[in-house]
C-alpha angles and dihedrals in degrees: 000000000000116000115243117224140010117299113240115197102145110104091213090059091046091050090048089054094045097101124094094231092048091051090051092048094050093044093049094048094044095043096048103030087219127145112226140173122243088254093055090045091049089061090054096050098033098240134117117273091246093052090046091049089054091051091048092052091049091049090050091055088063098042095251095120133015140198113270128215115276121264091229124297096046095229093110122072108221126199132201138177116273093217143015089252146332134253115200107214117165093178112137091008096105128222094320091057092046091052093046091048091050091052091048092046090051091054092050093046093047091050093046093048089053090051090053091050090050090051092054092046092056099029095106090054093057121098113266099259092050093044092062101034097062113084147170112215132185132182137171111225134187108219144151118235089257092051091050090052091047092050091049089051093049092049090050090052090052092051098044098082090056100049111133096228092058098035108038096095094050104029116139119257111278095027115145136188108272125191116224117192120181128172122180118175139144113265119237 
């Protein structure tokens, strides 16, 4: 199975990404593959264009976003994701990388937990098919390390055809953005 995304192991890069707006910017650009201005990006993350421009420049320093080709007249500065995704992997980075990865993981988990809470708060307002198709699932498994890696690969293969970046231009009518969060890890 091919790994999706660029491996990030440098604690400086992880610290640069460790800001909620920066995470949203990188995810949006990587998920959609779009090239946007700082002003367009500001609307997505809810910041001013100048604050968003600052975050984009910082993200560029660490190779997380890049300037995109102009749309025509060259007066606009366009930004795009530098990869189709990111993999945070502090292995071999020492204690600084482990600490930076823990901070970044906490930001992601806090954000994702808030998204789950928001879903449950508005669930009854959703149309019937959406109300019952969203789910939170948990399971306790008994696996070897190789089986866990195999399972993760199989799940990734199941998800690949539905990735927003590859599907947004040809998605069926009624398709919506859906958050998928999956954590598989050995218990203590």
